[in-house]
Z-matrix of the N, CA and C atoms (Angstrom, degrees):
N
C 1 1.415
C 2 1.560 1 109.09
N 3 1.280 2 117.39 1 -26.20
C 4 1.508 3 118.50 2 173.98
C 5 1.406 4 114.86 3 -67.67
N 6 1.419 5 114.39 4 -43.73
C 7 1.561 6 117.10 5 177.38
C 8 1.528 7 107.89 6 -71.40
N 9 1.365 8 117.74 7 -31.37
C 10 1.451 9 114.88 8 178.64
C 11 1.610 10 114.20 9 -62.37
N 12 1.249 11 116.81 10 -42.75
C 13 1.499 12 121.34 11 172.86
C 14 1.484 13 112.84 12 -59.40
N 15 1.326 14 115.59 13 -41.21
C 16 1.464 15 120.24 14 -177.89
C 17 1.526 16 108.04 15 -68.67
N 18 1.327 17 119.14 16 -47.42
C 19 1.510 18 118.47 17 175.49
C 20 1.555 19 116.00 18 -61.44
N 21 1.296 20 112.98 19 -28.44
C 22 1.508 21 119.33 20 -179.51
C 23 1.602 22 105.55 21 -72.53
N 24 1.307 23 115.28 22 -42.08
C 25 1.523 24 119.40 23 177.86
C 26 1.486 25 111.22 24 -66.27
N 27 1.405 26 118.88 25 -36.31
C 28 1.443 27 120.19 26 179.08
C 29 1.533 28 111.62 27 -71.20
N 30 1.378 29 115.50 28 -37.26
C 31 1.367 30 120.56 29 178.83
C 32 1.570 31 110.20 30 -66.64
N 33 1.344 32 119.33 31 -45.08
C 34 1.446 33 121.90 32 169.29
C 35 1.412 34 118.08 33 -52.30
N 36 1.336 35 114.19 34 -46.76
C 37 1.469 36 119.05 35 -177.50
C 38 1.529 37 113.86 36 -67.36
N 39 1.370 38 117.08 37 -42.77
C 40 1.408 39 122.50 38 176.78
C 41 1.580 40 113.64 39 -60.46
N 42 1.435 41 115.24 40 -47.71
C 43 1.403 42 118.46 41 176.86
C 44 1.490 43 114.20 42 -65.60
N 45 1.334 44 119.39 43 -35.14
C 46 1.413 45 119.74 44 177.17
C 47 1.576 46 111.47 45 -68.85
N 48 1.265 47 114.40 46 -34.59
C 49 1.453 48 119.21 47 179.55
C 50 1.586 49 108.48 48 -70.91
N 51 1.202 50 120.52 49 -43.33
C 52 1.464 51 127.46 50 176.10
C 53 1.522 52 109.44 51 -59.13
N 54 1.431 53 116.78 52 -42.46
C 55 1.458 54 120.66 53 -178.63
C 56 1.511 55 110.62 54 -71.65
N 57 1.248 56 118.61 55 -39.05
C 58 1.489 57 126.00 56 -171.45
C 59 1.631 58 112.71 57 -77.72
N 60 1.442 59 113.94 58 -29.24
C 61 1.418 60 110.90 59 -169.89
C 62 1.563 61 111.45 60 -70.90
N 63 1.225 62 122.31 61 -44.02
C 64 1.551 63 121.67 62 177.21
C 65 1.456 64 115.53 63 -63.33
N 66 1.438 65 110.35 64 -39.64
C 67 1.505 66 116.83 65 176.16
C 68 1.529 67 111.99 66 -65.66
N 69 1.384 68 114.88 67 -43.01
C 70 1.485 69 118.75 68 -177.52
C 71 1.486 70 109.73 69 -67.12
N 72 1.284 71 123.04 70 -32.37
C 73 1.430 72 124.15 71 176.90
C 74 1.524 73 108.54 72 -68.60
N 75 1.305 74 120.79 73 -48.23
C 76 1.407 75 124.65 74 178.89
C 77 1.496 76 115.66 75 -57.84
N 78 1.409 77 114.20 76 -46.98
C 79 1.432 78 114.68 77 -179.32
C 80 1.567 79 111.62 78 -74.99
N 81 1.293 80 117.00 79 -33.38
C 82 1.480 81 120.11 80 173.90
C 83 1.498 82 110.35 81 -58.93
N 84 1.370 83 119.07 82 -47.10
C 85 1.400 84 117.72 83 179.51
C 86 1.495 85 112.37 84 -65.94
N 87 1.289 86 118.19 85 -33.83
C 88 1.521 87 125.89 86 -178.12
C 89 1.476 88 100.44 87 -61.16
N 90 1.323 89 122.36 88 -55.87
C 91 1.457 90 126.44 89 -172.35
C 92 1.514 91 110.24 90 -51.05
N 93 1.371 92 115.03 91 -50.17
C 94 1.472 93 119.90 92 175.09
C 95 1.398 94 117.16 93 -51.26
N 96 1.203 95 119.13 94 -29.10
C 97 1.566 96 126.47 95 -175.50
C 98 1.495 97 110.69 96 -90.67
N 99 1.301 98 114.13 97 -13.08
C 100 1.582 99 117.36 98 -177.20
C 101 1.486 100 109.10 99 -98.73
N 102 1.368 101 115.42 100 157.26
C 103 1.432 102 120.87 101 -179.56
C 104 1.547 103 110.58 102 -141.19
N 105 1.300 104 113.78 103 159.67
C 106 1.478 105 114.39 104 175.73
C 107 1.494 106 114.99 105 67.64
N 108 1.254 107 112.16 106 -155.51
C 109 1.604 108 123.44 107 -172.94
C 110 1.456 109 110.01 108 -50.77
N 111 1.387 110 120.41 109 -38.89
C 112 1.413 111 120.49 110 -175.70
C 113 1.482 112 114.00 111 -66.59
N 114 1.376 113 115.83 112 -39.56
C 115 1.465 114 119.85 113 177.40
C 116 1.497 115 110.71 114 -65.39
N 117 1.362 116 123.04 115 -45.67
C 118 1.358 117 129.93 116 -177.49
C 119 1.514 118 103.85 117 -61.05
N 120 1.250 119 124.36 118 -40.53
C 121 1.528 120 125.66 119 -170.50
C 122 1.515 121 106.69 120 -73.33
N 123 1.333 122 114.37 121 -45.52
C 124 1.485 123 116.92 122 -174.32
C 125 1.586 124 105.06 123 -75.49
N 126 1.232 125 123.75 124 -37.75
C 127 1.548 126 122.86 125 171.15
C 128 1.498 127 110.87 126 -53.95
N 129 1.360 128 121.22 127 -47.25
C 130 1.363 129 123.15 128 -178.35
C 131 1.541 130 109.47 129 -64.78
N 132 1.250 131 122.64 130 -35.58
C 133 1.417 132 127.65 131 -177.71
C 134 1.514 133 108.40 132 -68.00
N 135 1.328 134 114.52 133 -48.39
C 136 1.465 135 122.43 134 -175.38
C 137 1.461 136 109.55 135 -65.27
N 138 1.413 137 120.95 136 -42.69
C 139 1.372 138 120.26 137 -176.82
C 140 1.495 139 118.66 138 -88.40
N 141 1.327 140 114.00 139 5.60
C 142 1.461 141 121.75 140 -179.10
C 143 1.565 142 111.89 141 -60.41
N 144 1.252 143 122.70 142 -38.72
C 145 1.434 144 121.58 143 176.60
C 146 1.479 145 117.52 144 -65.07
N 147 1.400 146 113.36 145 -18.60
C 148 1.438 147 119.54 146 -179.28
C 149 1.508 148 109.13 147 -71.36
N 150 1.270 149 120.25 148 -29.57
C 151 1.502 150 125.41 149 -170.20
C 152 1.568 151 106.57 150 -110.88
N 153 1.287 152 125.06 151 -26.12
C 154 1.366 153 123.19 152 176.46
C 155 1.632 154 111.72 153 -67.38
N 156 1.234 155 117.70 154 147.36
C 157 1.480 156 120.34 155 170.63
C 158 1.480 157 107.01 156 -64.45
N 159 1.352 158 110.47 157 132.41
C 160 1.559 159 116.86 158 179.46
C 161 1.553 160 114.35 159 -47.52
N 162 1.355 161 116.61 160 -32.65
C 163 1.498 162 120.07 161 -175.01
C 164 1.524 163 106.12 162 -69.83
N 165 1.409 164 121.16 163 -34.79
C 166 1.462 165 124.33 164 -179.65
C 167 1.469 166 105.81 165 -69.70
N 168 1.383 167 126.01 166 -45.83
C 169 1.289 168 127.13 167 173.58
C 170 1.549 169 113.79 168 -56.10
N 171 1.256 170 121.08 169 -42.47
C 172 1.457 171 127.70 170 173.33
C 173 1.468 172 111.34 171 -60.04
N 174 1.343 173 116.81 172 -37.14
C 175 1.451 174 121.44 173 -177.23
C 176 1.543 175 110.51 174 -69.66
N 177 1.291 176 116.48 175 -45.92
C 178 1.533 177 123.40 176 174.15
C 179 1.541 178 105.92 177 -54.06
N 180 1.273 179 120.58 178 -55.46
C 181 1.383 180 126.09 179 -174.70
C 182 1.492 181 112.02 180 -56.73
N 183 1.349 182 115.37 181 -42.74
C 184 1.415 183 123.25 182 -178.69
C 185 1.549 184 110.09 183 -63.04
N 186 1.308 185 114.38 184 -40.22
C 187 1.496 186 118.59 185 178.87
C 188 1.481 187 110.68 186 -71.26
N 189 1.360 188 121.00 187 -38.61
C 190 1.425 189 121.36 188 -179.47
C 191 1.461 190 117.60 189 -75.37
N 192 1.325 191 115.80 190 -31.34
C 193 1.451 192 123.41 191 -177.97
C 194 1.535 193 112.15 192 -102.02
N 195 1.283 194 120.38 193 5.10
C 196 1.430 195 118.95 194 -179.49
C 197 1.674 196 108.23 195 -77.61
N 198 1.263 197 118.10 196 149.67
C 199 1.468 198 118.11 197 -178.64
C 200 1.540 199 113.78 198 -60.54
N 201 1.300 200 118.51 199 -12.76
C 202 1.419 201 121.54 200 173.90
C 203 1.535 202 114.61 201 -77.34
N 204 1.296 203 119.00 202 -12.31
C 205 1.381 204 124.38 203 177.10
C 206 1.405 205 112.43 204 -107.62
N 207 1.273 206 126.43 205 149.16
C 208 1.459 207 131.95 206 -172.91
C 209 1.591 208 115.19 207 -54.62
N 210 1.350 209 112.13 208 -37.14
C 211 1.473 210 117.03 209 177.82
C 212 1.488 211 108.12 210 -63.39
N 213 1.405 212 113.59 211 -55.97
C 214 1.514 213 115.48 212 -172.96
C 215 1.506 214 113.16 213 -64.48
N 216 1.432 215 114.23 214 -32.61
C 217 1.528 216 118.64 215 -179.59
C 218 1.452 217 107.65 216 -70.75
N 219 1.288 218 120.23 217 -37.19
C 220 1.537 219 119.79 218 176.52
C 221 1.453 220 113.58 219 -63.40
N 222 1.478 221 118.20 220 -45.57
C 223 1.325 222 118.99 221 179.12
C 224 1.577 223 111.98 222 -63.78
N 225 1.325 224 114.08 223 -36.50
C 226 1.550 225 117.57 224 -177.59
C 227 1.556 226 103.89 225 -64.65
N 228 1.329 227 120.78 226 -38.68
C 229 1.449 228 121.47 227 -178.47
C 230 1.489 229 109.64 228 -66.72
N 231 1.242 230 117.85 229 -26.17
C 232 1.473 231 123.82 230 175.87
C 233 1.442 232 115.17 231 -84.66
N 234 1.451 233 117.69 232 -3.47
C 235 1.446 234 124.40 233 -173.27
C 236 1.453 235 112.39 234 62.80
N 237 1.330 236 118.94 235 45.81
C 238 1.400 237 125.46 236 174.88
C 239 1.622 238 108.52 237 -125.50
N 240 1.319 239 109.79 238 87.60
C 241 1.467 240 111.02 239 -175.42
C 242 1.499 241 116.36 240 -74.88
N 243 1.328 242 119.94 241 147.92
C 244 1.548 243 117.20 242 -178.54
C 245 1.431 244 106.40 243 -128.50
N 246 1.344 245 123.76 244 -48.09
C 247 1.438 246 122.68 245 -176.28
C 248 1.537 247 111.51 246 -71.40
N 249 1.326 248 114.99 247 132.15
C 250 1.494 249 122.46 248 179.28
C 251 1.565 250 110.45 249 58.11
N 252 1.368 251 114.81 250 38.39
C 253 1.449 252 123.96 251 177.24
C 254 1.489 253 110.22 252 -139.57
N 255 1.301 254 116.89 253 160.68
C 256 1.456 255 125.16 254 177.77
C 257 1.537 256 111.37 255 -54.65
N 258 1.292 257 113.75 256 -38.10
C 259 1.442 258 121.13 257 176.74
C 260 1.525 259 113.90 258 -55.69
N 261 1.408 260 112.48 259 -40.11
C 262 1.475 261 118.59 260 175.79
C 263 1.598 262 113.03 261 -66.28
N 264 1.279 263 114.08 262 -35.60
C 265 1.460 264 117.95 263 179.13
C 266 1.582 265 108.33 264 -68.91
N 267 1.314 266 116.09 265 -42.11
C 268 1.443 267 117.05 266 174.90
C 269 1.536 268 114.43 267 -59.44
N 270 1.372 269 114.05 268 -45.18
C 271 1.357 270 120.29 269 -176.52
C 272 1.552 271 110.91 270 -63.80
N 273 1.340 272 116.45 271 -45.75
C 274 1.480 273 122.42 272 -179.99
C 275 1.496 274 107.75 273 -61.41
N 276 1.261 275 121.51 274 -46.38
C 277 1.517 276 126.29 275 179.12
C 278 1.466 277 107.77 276 -57.85
N 279 1.376 278 118.41 277 -50.07
C 280 1.444 279 123.12 278 -175.34
C 281 1.605 280 111.73 279 -59.36
N 282 1.304 281 111.62 280 -40.99
C 283 1.515 282 119.14 281 -177.97
C 284 1.431 283 112.39 282 -63.63
N 285 1.434 284 115.82 283 -48.99
C 286 1.474 285 118.09 284 -171.29
C 287 1.484 286 110.08 285 -74.25
N 288 1.474 287 116.74 286 -20.83
C 289 1.503 288 118.81 287 -172.89
C 290 1.522 289 109.14 288 -103.39
N 291 1.348 290 116.03 289 -1.15
C 292 1.526 291 114.31 290 -175.63
C 293 1.436 292 114.95 291 -68.71
N 294 1.457 293 122.52 292 -28.54
C 295 1.439 294 119.04 293 173.78
C 296 1.412 295 117.25 294 -61.52
N 297 1.335 296 122.67 295 -23.82
C 298 1.357 297 130.50 296 -177.61
C 299 1.659 298 113.74 297 -67.41
N 300 1.458 299 106.63 298 -47.34
C 301 1.480 300 114.79 299 178.32
C 302 1.554 301 107.50 300 -67.31
N 303 1.323 302 116.19 301 -39.41
C 304 1.468 303 116.66 302 -174.23
C 305 1.586 304 111.71 303 -69.90
N 306 1.314 305 114.82 304 -38.11
C 307 1.400 306 121.06 305 177.21
C 308 1.553 307 114.44 306 -65.19
N 309 1.352 308 113.37 307 -39.70
C 310 1.495 309 119.24 308 167.67
C 311 1.404 310 116.53 309 -58.51
N 312 1.290 311 118.09 310 -42.65
C 313 1.502 312 123.04 311 -174.74
C 314 1.523 313 104.95 312 -71.86
N 315 1.370 314 119.59 313 -44.16
C 316 1.407 315 123.18 314 177.95
C 317 1.574 316 110.85 315 -56.28
N 318 1.317 317 117.47 316 -41.36
C 319 1.467 318 122.08 317 -177.97
C 320 1.437 319 107.04 318 -64.13
N 321 1.406 320 117.54 319 -42.98
C 322 1.506 321 112.49 320 -177.83
C 323 1.432 322 116.38 321 -77.22
N 324 1.355 323 118.48 322 -30.34
C 325 1.468 324 120.79 323 178.40
C 326 1.646 325 110.81 324 -72.67
N 327 1.321 326 113.45 325 -30.87
C 328 1.571 327 115.04 326 -179.14
C 329 1.457 328 108.96 327 -78.25
N 330 1.317 329 122.18 328 -20.78
C 331 1.498 330 125.86 329 174.62
C 332 1.414 331 116.65 330 -90.93
N 333 1.426 332 114.61 331 2.45
C 334 1.408 333 121.00 332 -173.55
C 335 1.531 334 110.87 333 -75.19
N 336 1.314 335 117.63 334 130.88
C 337 1.450 336 120.28 335 175.83
C 338 1.419 337 112.08 336 -72.75
N 339 1.373 338 118.90 337 110.79
C 340 1.340 339 124.64 338 -173.44
C 341 1.561 340 113.79 339 -67.91
N 342 1.269 341 117.37 340 -15.25
C 343 1.529 342 123.66 341 179.61
C 344 1.527 343 107.60 342 -60.72
N 345 1.268 344 119.75 343 -31.28
C 346 1.507 345 119.01 344 176.67
C 347 1.516 346 110.33 345 -71.84
N 348 1.207 347 121.38 346 -39.02
C 349 1.450 348 121.19 347 173.96
C 350 1.561 349 111.34 348 -66.68
N 351 1.300 350 115.00 349 -39.05
C 352 1.523 351 118.09 350 177.27
C 353 1.506 352 111.73 351 -61.72
N 354 1.293 353 116.43 352 -42.92
C 355 1.530 354 124.12 353 177.44
C 356 1.453 355 108.46 354 -63.89
N 357 1.351 356 121.21 355 -48.13
C 358 1.459 357 121.83 356 174.68
C 359 1.570 358 116.09 357 -58.02
N 360 1.370 359 111.92 358 -40.82
C 361 1.636 360 114.35 359 172.52
C 362 1.403 361 111.20 360 -57.98
N 363 1.422 362 114.98 361 -48.53
C 364 1.458 363 118.16 362 -175.12
C 365 1.575 364 111.70 363 -64.92
N 366 1.259 365 117.65 364 -24.04
C 367 1.481 366 121.57 365 175.22
C 368 1.464 367 115.88 366 -83.48
N 369 1.410 368 116.08 367 -4.22
C 370 1.441 369 118.88 368 178.44
C 371 1.448 370 113.09 369 87.35
N 372 1.323 371 119.02 370 19.75
C 373 1.575 372 123.06 371 177.82
C 374 1.481 373 104.57 372 -83.72
N 375 1.410 374 109.43 373 135.55
C 376 1.416 375 115.18 374 -178.24
C 377 1.573 376 111.25 375 -69.78
N 378 1.284 377 117.74 376 164.59
C 379 1.478 378 122.57 377 178.94
C 380 1.584 379 109.84 378 -63.51
N 381 1.371 380 114.27 379 -36.84
C 382 1.474 381 118.20 380 -176.16
C 383 1.504 382 107.09 381 -72.12
N 384 1.294 383 116.29 382 -45.45
C 385 1.476 384 119.14 383 -176.34
C 386 1.602 385 111.72 384 -66.14
N 387 1.386 386 110.15 385 -31.64
C 388 1.523 387 116.77 386 -176.51
C 389 1.527 388 102.26 387 -72.90
N 390 1.221 389 120.18 388 -36.51
C 391 1.506 390 120.53 389 -173.72
C 392 1.562 391 108.21 390 -70.24
N 393 1.266 392 119.60 391 -42.97
C 394 1.485 393 121.97 392 179.33
C 395 1.573 394 115.48 393 -80.51
N 396 1.309 395 118.39 394 -27.58
C 397 1.496 396 121.47 395 178.99
C 398 1.463 397 113.71 396 -97.78
N 399 1.351 398 119.30 397 -19.24
C 400 1.395 399 117.78 398 -175.20
C 401 1.632 400 112.54 399 -124.75
N 402 1.257 401 116.75 400 -51.25
C 403 1.360 402 122.13 401 177.64
C 404 1.567 403 115.12 402 -58.75
N 405 1.323 404 113.66 403 -57.65
C 406 1.512 405 117.06 404 -174.72
C 407 1.603 406 111.07 405 -59.34
N 408 1.397 407 114.45 406 -49.32
C 409 1.469 408 119.16 407 178.55
C 410 1.583 409 110.12 408 -49.82
N 411 1.405 410 113.78 409 -47.54
C 412 1.441 411 113.57 410 -171.27
C 413 1.427 412 113.75 411 -75.56
N 414 1.367 413 121.18 412 -25.29
C 415 1.470 414 121.57 413 173.99
C 416 1.529 415 113.80 414 -94.30
N 417 1.300 416 117.98 415 10.05
C 418 1.463 417 120.90 416 -177.56
C 419 1.520 418 114.41 417 -58.62
N 420 1.324 419 116.64 418 -35.39
C 421 1.565 420 117.51 419 170.82
C 422 1.550 421 113.11 420 -50.91
N 423 1.314 422 112.35 421 -47.62
C 424 1.463 423 118.99 422 -177.18
C 425 1.496 424 111.00 423 -68.26
N 426 1.437 425 118.67 424 -37.43
C 427 1.381 426 120.73 425 176.14
C 428 1.490 427 113.32 426 -64.88
N 429 1.376 428 115.34 427 -36.87
C 430 1.400 429 115.09 428 -179.77
C 431 1.493 430 116.45 429 -73.49
N 432 1.358 431 114.80 430 -30.55
C 433 1.384 432 115.74 431 -179.82
C 434 1.631 433 108.54 432 -76.91
N 435 1.373 434 114.03 433 -37.26
C 436 1.513 435 116.60 434 178.46
C 437 1.512 436 106.45 435 -66.17
N 438 1.347 437 122.51 436 -36.25
C 439 1.420 438 118.18 437 178.36
C 440 1.624 439 112.56 438 -63.73
N 441 1.233 440 116.58 439 -36.87
C 442 1.485 441 118.07 440 179.10
C 443 1.456 442 111.23 441 -73.12
N 444 1.393 443 119.38 442 -31.88
C 445 1.441 444 120.86 443 172.28
C 446 1.556 445 113.65 444 -63.37
N 447 1.368 446 111.51 445 -40.32
C 448 1.490 447 115.76 446 -178.96
C 449 1.513 448 108.56 447 -68.73
N 450 1.382 449 117.78 448 -41.64
C 451 1.490 450 123.23 449 173.57
C 452 1.434 451 113.66 450 -50.61
N 453 1.366 452 112.50 451 -52.09
C 454 1.493 453 118.16 452 -175.45
C 455 1.542 454 115.19 453 -68.49
N 456 1.408 455 110.69 454 -34.84
C 457 1.475 456 115.27 455 -177.69
C 458 1.640 457 105.23 456 -74.79
N 459 1.228 458 117.27 457 -36.36
C 460 1.504 459 121.69 458 -174.98
C 461 1.633 460 105.10 459 -74.52
N 462 1.287 461 119.90 460 -37.41
C 463 1.418 462 121.54 461 177.75
C 464 1.533 463 111.47 462 -61.37
N 465 1.324 464 117.94 463 -33.10
C 466 1.462 465 120.19 464 -175.35
C 467 1.442 466 109.53 465 -102.21
N 468 1.337 467 127.32 466 7.70
C 469 1.450 468 131.56 467 176.82
C 470 1.454 469 111.58 468 -52.63
N 471 1.337 470 124.81 469 130.33
C 472 1.476 471 127.77 470 175.16
C 473 1.520 472 113.65 471 -124.54
N 474 1.332 473 117.41 472 -60.90
C 475 1.457 474 124.64 473 -165.55
C 476 1.421 475 114.70 474 -61.05
N 477 1.402 476 114.89 475 -56.29
C 478 1.396 477 119.20 476 -176.68
C 479 1.539 478 112.72 477 -73.04
N 480 1.292 479 115.63 478 -28.12
C 481 1.529 480 116.95 479 170.49
C 482 1.491 481 116.55 480 -67.26
N 483 1.357 482 113.05 481 -37.81
C 484 1.526 483 119.54 482 177.86
C 485 1.416 484 108.72 483 -58.79
N 486 1.369 485 120.08 484 -49.50
C 487 1.474 486 127.13 485 -172.54
C 488 1.572 487 108.64 486 -68.85
N 489 1.250 488 116.50 487 -49.27
C 490 1.535 489 118.43 488 -173.97
C 491 1.438 490 114.44 489 -80.78
N 492 1.361 491 115.80 490 -51.13
C 493 1.445 492 118.65 491 179.18
C 494 1.521 493 125.61 492 -91.75
N 495 1.300 494 110.94 493 -14.72
C 496 1.404 495 124.38 494 -177.68
C 497 1.567 496 114.60 495 78.57
N 498 1.331 497 116.12 496 -164.28
C 499 1.478 498 122.60 497 -177.82
C 500 1.538 499 106.67 498 -130.30
N 501 1.278 500 111.96 499 67.61
C 502 1.535 501 120.89 500 -179.37
C 503 1.581 502 109.16 501 -93.22
N 504 1.279 503 119.85 502 115.54
C 505 1.478 504 120.82 503 -178.45
C 506 1.558 505 110.31 504 -66.18
N 507 1.326 506 111.01 505 131.69
C 508 1.517 507 116.02 506 -178.77
C 509 1.451 508 113.29 507 81.94
N 510 1.317 509 122.41 508 -5.03
C 511 1.459 510 122.46 509 179.45
C 512 1.589 511 112.22 510 -129.31
N 513 1.342 512 114.04 511 -53.30
C 514 1.505 513 112.54 512 179.90
C 515 1.579 514 108.80 513 -130.51
N 516 1.248 515 115.27 514 7.88
C 517 1.466 516 116.80 515 176.33
C 518 1.533 517 113.78 516 -80.77
N 519 1.322 518 111.99 517 99.08
C 520 1.443 519 119.01 518 177.04
C 521 1.533 520 113.85 519 -78.40
N 522 1.331 521 112.52 520 -179.12
C 523 1.541 522 113.66 521 -176.12
C 524 1.516 523 110.75 522 -64.44
N 525 1.429 524 120.50 523 -47.11
C 526 1.468 525 115.40 524 -179.93
C 527 1.632 526 108.96 525 -63.97
N 528 1.263 527 119.46 526 -33.57
C 529 1.509 528 111.84 527 175.68
C 530 1.463 529 118.00 528 -70.77
N 531 1.316 530 114.24 529 -25.79
C 532 1.491 531 120.52 530 177.51
C 533 1.457 532 105.65 531 -70.80
N 534 1.372 533 121.16 532 -41.69
C 535 1.456 534 122.61 533 -179.39
C 536 1.586 535 111.79 534 -58.94
N 537 1.416 536 107.98 535 -43.44
C 538 1.506 537 116.51 536 -179.59
C 539 1.543 538 106.98 537 -60.84
N 540 1.315 539 116.95 538 -45.35
C 541 1.461 540 120.28 539 -175.04
C 542 1.520 541 114.63 540 -63.72
N 543 1.457 542 107.91 541 -38.23
C 544 1.464 543 114.09 542 178.10
C 545 1.488 544 114.08 543 -68.84
N 546 1.387 545 116.04 544 -34.30
C 547 1.455 546 119.43 545 -179.29
C 548 1.591 547 109.58 546 -67.10
N 549 1.260 548 115.49 547 -29.87
C 550 1.533 549 122.11 548 -176.16
C 551 1.495 550 106.57 549 -73.92
N 552 1.319 551 119.35 550 -18.46
C 553 1.489 552 120.61 551 -174.03
C 554 1.547 553 107.13 552 -90.25
N 555 1.294 554 120.73 553 138.52
C 556 1.513 555 125.88 554 -178.12
C 557 1.641 556 111.73 555 -58.50
N 558 1.408 557 111.87 556 -35.81
C 559 1.441 558 117.90 557 -176.80
C 560 1.587 559 109.03 558 -109.39
N 561 1.274 560 116.50 559 25.81
C 562 1.494 561 117.96 560 -167.87
C 563 1.652 562 110.61 561 -101.30
N 564 1.354 563 117.03 562 -1.06
C 565 1.490 564 117.54 563 -175.31
C 566 1.488 565 113.31 564 -63.88
N 567 1.337 566 116.70 565 -38.03
C 568 1.410 567 117.51 566 -175.89
C 569 1.642 568 108.61 567 -67.14
N 570 1.210 569 116.55 568 -39.21
C 571 1.519 570 123.52 569 172.72
C 572 1.538 571 109.96 570 -67.12
N 573 1.295 572 119.51 571 -34.88
C 574 1.432 573 120.75 572 175.09
C 575 1.539 574 112.89 573 -64.37
N 576 1.292 575 115.45 574 -48.12
C 577 1.482 576 122.27 575 175.39
C 578 1.552 577 107.98 576 -50.04
N 579 1.304 578 116.71 577 -53.75
C 580 1.418 579 121.85 578 -179.37
C 581 1.486 580 118.79 579 -53.54
N 582 1.399 581 111.31 580 -41.34
C 583 1.394 582 117.91 581 178.15
C 584 1.572 583 113.74 582 -72.09
N 585 1.240 584 110.49 583 -34.47
C 586 1.519 585 123.31 584 175.29
C 587 1.480 586 110.69 585 -57.58
N 588 1.364 587 108.18 586 -51.93
C 589 1.513 588 118.09 587 176.83
C 590 1.619 589 113.18 588 -52.82
N 591 1.352 590 113.26 589 -47.63
C 592 1.440 591 117.58 590 -178.53
C 593 1.486 592 110.04 591 -63.72
N 594 1.427 593 116.44 592 -48.03
C 595 1.460 594 123.17 593 173.61
C 596 1.499 595 113.81 594 -48.03
N 597 1.310 596 117.62 595 -47.15
C 598 1.413 597 122.35 596 -176.33
C 599 1.633 598 106.05 597 -68.80
N 600 1.252 599 119.43 598 -44.01
C 601 1.467 600 123.46 599 -173.37
C 602 1.559 601 105.65 600 -63.16
N 603 1.323 602 121.03 601 -46.65
C 604 1.469 603 127.59 602 -179.60
C 605 1.537 604 106.53 603 -59.78
N 606 1.321 605 114.79 604 -48.87
C 607 1.517 606 118.47 605 -169.28
C 608 1.542 607 107.24 606 -66.37
N 609 1.359 608 115.45 607 -43.05
C 610 1.512 609 118.29 608 178.09
C 611 1.548 610 107.57 609 -61.63
N 612 1.263 611 116.34 610 -46.29
C 613 1.474 612 113.88 611 -179.46
C 614 1.537 613 115.16 612 -59.67
N 615 1.324 614 114.86 613 -33.47
C 616 1.528 615 117.63 614 175.72
C 617 1.515 616 109.48 615 -67.53
N 618 1.309 617 116.99 616 -40.67
C 619 1.575 618 113.75 617 175.72
C 620 1.466 619 110.64 618 -61.38
N 621 1.296 620 121.16 619 -48.77
C 622 1.465 621 121.81 620 178.78
C 623 1.547 622 115.16 621 -56.05
N 624 1.311 623 113.34 622 -38.26
C 625 1.487 624 121.07 623 178.64
C 626 1.534 625 107.79 624 -67.85
N 627 1.305 626 120.60 625 -41.69
C 628 1.388 627 120.49 626 -179.59
C 629 1.545 628 111.74 627 -62.25
N 630 1.354 629 115.62 628 -40.36
C 631 1.530 630 120.05 629 -177.86
C 632 1.443 631 106.01 630 -65.55
N 633 1.303 632 121.45 631 -40.99
C 634 1.546 633 122.63 632 -176.71
C 635 1.550 634 105.90 633 -69.42
N 636 1.265 635 122.77 634 -42.41
C 637 1.424 636 125.04 635 176.99
C 638 1.428 637 113.39 636 -62.46
N 639 1.295 638 119.40 637 -35.14
C 640 1.417 639 120.76 638 175.69
C 641 1.488 640 118.75 639 -76.29
N 642 1.303 641 117.46 640 -28.69
C 643 1.494 642 123.82 641 -178.43
C 644 1.491 643 107.98 642 -80.22
N 645 1.402 644 117.59 643 -36.28
C 646 1.527 645 123.04 644 -171.19
C 647 1.445 646 110.83 645 -57.92
N 648 1.332 647 120.36 646 -50.28
C 649 1.449 648 116.58 647 -172.93
C 650 1.558 649 110.25 648 -72.99
N 651 1.411 650 120.49 649 -26.87
C 652 1.425 651 121.42 650 178.48
C 653 1.497 652 106.59 651 -75.68
N 654 1.365 653 122.42 652 -31.41
C 655 1.391 654 119.67 653 174.41
C 656 1.499 655 113.23 654 -65.96
N 657 1.295 656 115.54 655 -43.10
C 658 1.503 657 123.71 656 174.83
C 659 1.468 658 112.13 657 -53.50
N 660 1.373 659 115.01 658 -48.00
C 661 1.492 660 125.20 659 -178.37
C 662 1.484 661 108.62 660 -59.61
């Protein structure tokens, strides 16, 4: 059961990272193109999960994706369960970690040397081609670091996951939820220490990986 909760957490974190990466790139690129009131409003909306208590984010998601609301009922009709399902755990983790990838993308784009884009435009390169062949490779260190941050945040997500997906052993019980369950048991402290050790090991590995990913592109450059 200990390994099962760890594998569920890894699966949630990986899926949330895969889901957030393209969306984070798109939103980050859009924000760099916007100015004034529109940019401030969208930035505030995107960053809101970063400052809201995770339980509040989970509450809003539970309301929106419950079968009583049209979004949830539509997904249920399409046989895509969310509430008390692994899909809900992935969604909750993706939402609370989304600001991290957007902020990383923005940092990379705002520090991008525009002379590369000007040279590409002068050479007749289309904007779409310049984005995929110039912009993305240049901001790849920021994307890698942002992805690791999303993974780590999703791996440790507790509040929103508990509210939206529940704490179902073998289905939605992630590693943080398993630790919480073990602590509540009178004889569960030994299991809790084991789970905490696994969580620390994976978290430290994520930090080391992010450092290597950050240094490799700069070394190549």
